[in-house]
C-alpha positions in Angstrom: -25.9 -105.7 396.9 -29.1 -107.1 395.5 -29.2 -104.3 392.9 -25.5 -104.9 392.0 -26.2 -108.7 391.5 -29.2 -107.9 389.3 -27.1 -105.5 387.2 -24.4 -108.2 386.8 -26.8 -110.8 385.6 -28.4 -108.4 383.0 -24.9 -107.5 381.8 -24.3 -111.2 381.1 -27.7 -111.4 379.3 -27.0 -108.6 376.9 -23.4 -109.6 376.3 -24.5 -113.0 375.2 -27.1 -111.5 372.9 -24.6 -109.3 371.1 -22.0 -112.0 370.7 -24.6 -114.3 369.1 -25.5 -111.7 366.4 -22.2 -112.7 364.8 -22.4 -116.4 365.4 -25.9 -116.7 363.9 -24.9 -115.6 360.4 -26.8 -117.3 357.5 -25.3 -116.1 354.2 -26.1 -118.2 351.1 -23.7 -117.9 348.1 -21.0 -116.1 350.1 -18.3 -117.6 347.9 -19.9 -117.2 344.5 -17.5 -114.9 342.5 -18.3 -111.6 340.7 -16.6 -109.8 337.8 -13.5 -107.7 338.5 -14.3 -104.2 339.8 -17.8 -105.1 340.9 -19.3 -102.8 343.6 -22.4 -103.0 345.7 -24.0 -101.1 348.6 -26.5 -102.9 350.7 -29.0 -101.6 353.2 -30.3 -104.3 355.6 -32.9 -104.2 358.3 -33.0 -107.1 360.7 -35.6 -107.8 363.4 -34.8 -110.2 366.2 -37.2 -111.5 368.9 -37.0 -114.4 371.3 -35.5 -115.6 374.6 -32.1 -116.3 376.1 -31.3 -119.8 377.4 -28.9 -119.3 380.3 -28.6 -123.0 381.3 -28.4 -122.2 385.0 -25.3 -120.1 384.5 -26.9 -117.1 386.2 -30.2 -116.8 388.3 -32.2 -115.2 385.5 -35.6 -116.5 384.2 -38.2 -115.4 381.7 -35.6 -113.6 379.5 -37.0 -111.8 376.4 -35.2 -109.7 373.9 -36.6 -107.7 371.0 -34.2 -105.6 368.9 -33.7 -104.2 365.4 -30.4 -104.0 363.6 -30.1 -101.8 360.4 -26.8 -102.3 358.6 -24.9 -100.5 355.8 -22.5 -102.7 353.8 -20.1 -101.9 351.0 -18.7 -104.6 348.7 -15.8 -104.5 346.1 -14.3 -107.3 344.0 -10.7 -107.4 342.7 -8.0 -109.7 341.5 -5.4 -111.2 343.9 -2.6 -113.3 342.4 -4.8 -114.1 339.5 -7.7 -115.3 341.7 -11.1 -113.7 342.3 -11.2 -111.8 345.6 -13.5 -109.3 347.4 -13.7 -107.2 350.5 -16.7 -105.9 352.4 -17.3 -103.6 355.3 -20.5 -103.4 357.4 -21.6 -100.7 359.9 -24.5 -102.0 362.1 -26.7 -100.0 364.5 -28.9 -101.6 367.1 -32.1 -100.6 369.0 -33.5 -103.0 371.5 -35.4 -103.8 374.7 -34.4 -106.7 377.0 -36.2 -108.0 380.1 -36.1 -110.8 382.6 -36.8 -111.9 386.2 -33.6 -111.3 388.1 -33.5 -112.7 391.6 -37.2 -112.3 391.9 -37.3 -108.8 390.5 -38.5 -107.9 386.9 -35.8 -105.9 385.2 -36.1 -104.1 381.8 -33.5 -102.2 379.8 -33.5 -100.2 376.6 -30.4 -99.3 374.5 -29.6 -97.9 371.1 -26.1 -97.5 369.6 -23.5 -98.7 367.2 -22.5 -102.3 367.2 -18.9 -103.3 366.3 -18.1 -102.9 362.6 -17.4 -106.0 360.5 -14.7 -106.4 357.8 -14.4 -109.4 355.5 -11.8 -110.5 353.0 -12.5 -113.5 350.7 -10.2 -115.1 348.2 -11.0 -117.9 345.7 -8.6 -120.9 345.7 -10.1 -123.1 343.0 -12.6 -122.6 340.2 -12.8 -118.8 340.1 -10.0 -116.9 338.4 -10.2 -113.1 338.3 -12.3 -112.2 335.2 -13.7 -109.2 333.6 -17.4 -109.2 332.8 -16.8 -110.1 329.2 -14.9 -113.2 330.2 -17.5 -114.3 332.8 -20.1 -114.4 330.1 -18.3 -117.4 328.6 -17.4 -119.0 332.0 -19.3 -122.0 333.3 -19.5 -122.2 337.1 -18.9 -125.7 338.6 -17.0 -126.1 341.9 -15.6 -123.2 343.9 -13.3 -123.3 346.9 -12.3 -120.2 348.9 -11.1 -118.9 352.2 -12.1 -115.8 354.0 -11.3 -113.9 357.2 -13.9 -111.8 359.1 -12.6 -109.2 361.5 -14.7 -107.5 364.1 -12.8 -104.7 365.9 -14.0 -103.0 369.1 -15.7 -100.0 367.4 -19.1 -100.3 369.0 -20.7 -98.4 371.9 -18.8 -99.3 375.1 -18.1 -97.8 378.5 -16.8 -100.2 381.3 -18.6 -98.1 383.9 -22.0 -98.6 382.2 -24.0 -101.7 382.6 -25.3 -102.0 379.0 -23.1 -101.7 376.0 -23.7 -102.8 372.4 -19.9 -103.1 371.7 -17.8 -106.0 372.9 -14.6 -104.1 373.7 -12.4 -106.8 372.1 -11.3 -108.1 368.8 -13.1 -111.0 367.1 -11.6 -112.9 364.2 -13.2 -115.7 362.1 -11.1 -117.6 359.5 -13.3 -119.7 357.3 -13.2 -122.2 354.5 -16.0 -122.3 351.9 -17.1 -124.7 349.2 -19.7 -124.1 346.5 -20.9 -126.6 343.9 -23.3 -125.8 341.1 -25.3 -128.4 339.2 -27.5 -126.8 336.6 -29.9 -124.6 338.6 -28.9 -126.0 342.0 -26.2 -124.5 344.2 -24.8 -126.3 347.3 -22.7 -124.2 349.7 -20.9 -125.3 352.8 -18.7 -123.3 355.2 -16.6 -124.2 358.2 -15.1 -121.4 360.4 -13.7 -120.7 363.9 -14.4 -117.6 366.0 -11.4 -116.4 368.0 -11.7 -113.7 370.7 -9.2 -111.5 372.4 -9.6 -110.6 376.1 -12.0 -107.8 377.2 -9.8 -106.2 379.8 -12.6 -104.0 381.2 -15.7 -106.1 381.4 -18.5 -104.6 383.6 -18.7 -105.9 387.1 -20.6 -104.4 390.2 -17.2 -104.3 392.0 -15.4 -102.6 389.1 -14.2 -103.7 385.6 -12.7 -107.1 385.4 -11.0 -109.1 382.5 -13.3 -111.5 380.6 -12.2 -114.1 378.1 -14.1 -116.5 375.8 -12.9 -119.8 374.3 -12.9 -120.3 370.5 -16.3 -121.2 368.9 -16.7 -123.4 365.9 -19.2 -122.4 363.2 -20.6 -124.5 360.4 -23.1 -123.3 357.8 -24.9 -125.0 354.8 -27.2 -123.8 352.0 -29.1 -125.4 349.2 -30.4 -122.9 346.7 -32.2 -123.0 343.3 -32.2 -120.5 340.4 -35.6 -119.7 338.9 -33.9 -117.5 336.4 -30.7 -115.3 336.5 -30.6 -113.3 339.8 -33.9 -114.8 341.0 -33.2 -117.6 343.5 -34.3 -119.0 346.8 -32.5 -121.1 349.4 -32.8 -123.3 352.4 -30.3 -122.3 355.1 -28.9 -123.9 358.3 -26.0 -123.5 360.7 -24.5 -125.0 363.8 -22.0 -123.6 366.3 -20.3 -125.0 369.3 -17.9 -123.9 372.1 -17.3 -120.3 373.4 -17.1 -121.1 377.1 -16.6 -117.8 379.0 -14.6 -116.9 382.0 -14.5 -113.8 384.3 -11.3 -112.8 386.0 -9.8 -116.3 385.2 -12.7 -118.3 386.6 -14.3 -120.6 383.9 -18.1 -121.1 383.7 -18.8 -124.5 382.0 -22.5 -123.7 381.8 -21.8 -121.0 379.2 -20.5 -123.5 376.6 -22.7 -123.2 373.5 -24.2 -125.9 371.3 -26.8 -124.3 369.1 -28.4 -124.4 365.6 -30.7 -122.4 363.3 -32.7 -123.1 360.2 -34.0 -120.6 357.7 -35.0 -119.6 354.2 -33.8 -116.8 351.9 -34.9 -115.4 348.5 -33.3 -112.8 346.2 -35.4 -110.9 343.6 -34.0 -108.6 341.0 -35.7 -105.2 340.6 -33.7 -103.8 337.7 -30.3 -104.1 336.1 -28.6 -102.6 339.2 -31.0 -103.3 342.0 -32.2 -106.3 343.9 -34.0 -107.2 347.1 -33.2 -110.1 349.5 -35.5 -111.3 352.2 -34.8 -114.0 354.8 -36.3 -115.7 357.8 -34.6 -118.0 360.4 -35.5 -119.5 363.7 -33.7 -121.3 366.5 -34.1 -125.1 366.4 -31.8 -126.0 369.3 -30.0 -123.9 371.9 -28.1 -125.2 374.9 -26.9 -121.7 376.0 -27.4 -118.4 374.3 -30.0 -116.6 372.2 -33.0 -118.5 370.9 -34.2 -115.9 368.5 -36.5 -115.5 365.5 -35.0 -113.3 362.8 -36.7 -111.5 359.8 -34.6 -109.4 357.5 -34.9 -107.5 354.3 -32.1 -106.0 352.2 -32.0 -103.6 349.3 -28.8 -103.8 347.1 -27.5 -101.5 344.4 -24.6 -102.9 342.4 -22.4 -101.6 339.5 -19.2 -102.1 337.6 -16.8 -99.2 338.0 -18.8 -96.0 338.4 -22.6 -96.1 338.7 -24.3 -95.7 335.3 
């Protein structure tokens, strides 16, 4: 029984860590438009380290997580009813080690495997008509408003009879509204979204799989960036999210309600006409429940119009 309880608490620990990978997004200039038929592939490597604040929800102390997440992303822009729009798809893979003191016993786990894929559709509502590259050369960016929806299907590693899984075994959907305002070399971005989760019908439990649900979680994000020259910029990034109370087999756990925030910096540097590198760093500044992680990431991007030249 003691071993079963220890496994259950570690399952909660890892599940919270994986969910927060999505909530902790910091993406400056996510609503800035690109010319029609723009394409890009991006290879990102993210490193996370820190602790998990469990707020007394489970008897686990001294929790530490260290994991890496390489991600492959493809982006394509197109016109939708005369407005600028784009789609992207990301395939992440995770490798990590987690440990904590569970009911007086030190427990450590290691896992590697696919995380759930992410798909995003974004459409401009104001300020960004669909334009070819020749038209964009004469366009002056001012205020942009757009909406997006991010969909995370249950495509990651998951087995209800295994304690540790990288996948969430449920659908996650995030509708979001975004605003961007440029003033000379300064760009101000603000996003407001809501994470919605379906039920995981087979969440791990020592007594057998049980249904697990999670309440909606609000997500707010802001960025202030500055252009040093075209395609060379840096930004100050911050976010805040709230909600997401979890329940297992219909029993709510109020201690799992999240109120958390992160602060970070990003920079994008062009390498050539088609290539650029983006680096970023962020850290937890307040966490009531969930992951209090430091994150360092580096991304290489190759972009082109139509076919690569």
